[in-house]
Every structure is written in C-alpha cells, then in structure tokens.
C-alpha positions in Angstrom: 3.6 7.9 15.6 2.8 7.0 12.1 0.9 9.7 10.3 -1.0 8.9 7.1 -2.0 12.0 5.1 -5.4 11.6 3.6 -5.5 11.9 -0.2 -8.3 14.2 -1.3 -8.4 12.5 -4.7 -9.3 9.1 -3.1 -12.8 9.5 -1.9 -13.9 5.9 -1.8 -15.6 4.7 1.4 -13.3 1.7 1.7 -10.1 3.8 1.5 -11.4 6.4 4.0 -12.6 4.0 6.7 -9.2 2.7 8.0 -7.8 6.1 8.2 -10.9 7.3 10.0 -10.9 4.4 12.4 -7.2 5.0 13.1 -7.8 8.7 13.7 -10.7 8.0 16.0 -8.5 5.6 18.0 -5.7 8.2 18.3 -8.1 10.9 19.3 -9.7 8.7 22.0 -6.2 7.7 23.4 -5.2 11.4 23.5 -8.4 12.4 25.2 -8.3 9.6 27.7 -4.7 10.1 28.7 -4.5 12.3 31.8 -1.7 14.9 31.7 0.9 14.8 34.5 0.6 18.0 36.6 3.7 19.0 38.4 4.3 22.0 40.6 7.9 23.0 41.2 9.0 23.0 44.9 10.0 26.7 44.9 6.8 27.9 43.1 5.2 29.5 46.3 8.5 31.2 47.1 8.8 32.6 43.6 5.3 33.9 43.6 5.7 35.5 47.1 8.9 37.2 46.0 7.1 38.9 43.1 4.3 40.4 45.4 5.1 44.0 46.3 5.4 44.6 50.0 2.4 46.4 51.5 3.1 49.3 53.9 1.6 49.0 57.3 -1.7 50.9 57.4 -2.8 52.2 60.7 -6.0 54.2 61.1 -7.1 56.4 64.0 -10.8 56.7 64.8 -12.2 60.1 63.9 -15.4 59.9 65.9 -17.2 62.2 63.4 -20.5 60.4 64.1 -20.1 61.0 67.8 -19.4 64.7 67.2 -22.5 65.0 64.9 -24.7 63.3 67.5 -23.4 65.6 70.2 -24.2 68.5 68.0 -27.7 67.1 67.4 -28.3 66.7 71.1 -27.2 70.3 71.8 -29.2 71.7 68.9 -32.3 69.8 70.0 -31.9 71.0 73.6 -31.5 74.6 72.4 -34.6 74.3 70.2 -36.6 72.8 73.1 -35.6 75.7 75.3 -36.5 78.2 72.6 -39.9 76.5 72.1 -40.5 76.5 75.8 -40.3 80.3 75.8 -43.0 80.6 73.1 -46.6 81.1 74.0 -48.2 79.0 71.2 -50.3 76.1 72.5 -51.7 74.6 69.3 -51.7 70.9 68.5 -49.0 71.2 65.9 -46.8 73.1 68.3 -47.3 70.4 70.9 -46.5 67.6 68.3 -43.3 69.3 67.3 -42.3 69.8 70.9 -43.0 66.2 71.8 -41.1 65.0 68.7 -38.1 67.1 69.6 -38.3 65.8 73.2 -38.4 62.2 72.0 -35.4 62.9 69.7 -33.5 64.5 72.5 -34.1 61.5 74.8 -33.2 59.0 72.1 -29.9 60.7 71.2 -28.9 61.1 74.8 -29.6 57.4 75.5 -27.7 56.5 72.4 -24.6 58.6 73.3 -24.4 57.6 77.0 -25.7 54.1 77.4 -25.7 52.1 74.2 -22.6 53.6 72.5 -20.4 53.0 75.5 -21.1 49.3 75.3 -19.9 49.2 71.7 -16.4 50.5 72.5 
C-alpha cells in the first residue's frame, strides 16, 4: 500500500482533499472486507484436554424431611392425647384441638399416600 503522510504545514483545502478521499476509500475497503475465520481441526480436542477431570459425584438421599414430618405426626398425636385428658371445654380449646387434628390428618395423608407416589 502506498501511504502518504499528511503535511501539517499544508492546510489548503485542495491539497487535503485527495488525501482525504484516498483515506476514505481505504477505510471503506478495510471495513467492507470480511475477515477469514478459521478454526483448527484439533481445536475441540485441545480445549477438552485442558479441562480438569471431574470426580464422579454420588449422593445418597438423607430423608431429613421425612424424619421431620414423622416427628411432627408423633408430636401432634401426643399433644392431641394430652389435650384429650384436659377438662377445658372453651371455644379456644376446641379450636386448638380441631387445628391439631386437621394437622395430624394432613401430615399422615402426606406421609402415607402422596409421598409414596413421588418415590
């Protein structure tokens, strides 16, 4: 390529225009030329060889949720028996007892019916 340095001492419009036009043409050609993209044939193998080997991870289920729900069922059942021995018959007492009974039924159904279908 032929490069023409611009002379800062020559600021006339006529002298600057050919260099400007030539520069514009060279820039346009450079921007319109698409670069050639090439991927080496062994690129994937080289990248894969740099990746560290991952150890085989196995996990065993802990069933902490099942244990917590079984404990909840047993605690609710014990509380229902204890409340059944009490002689209070107020509306608040009846509400608490009904709530605990509903909780006991829900937890029991969850543990026996619905959870078995998830396994």
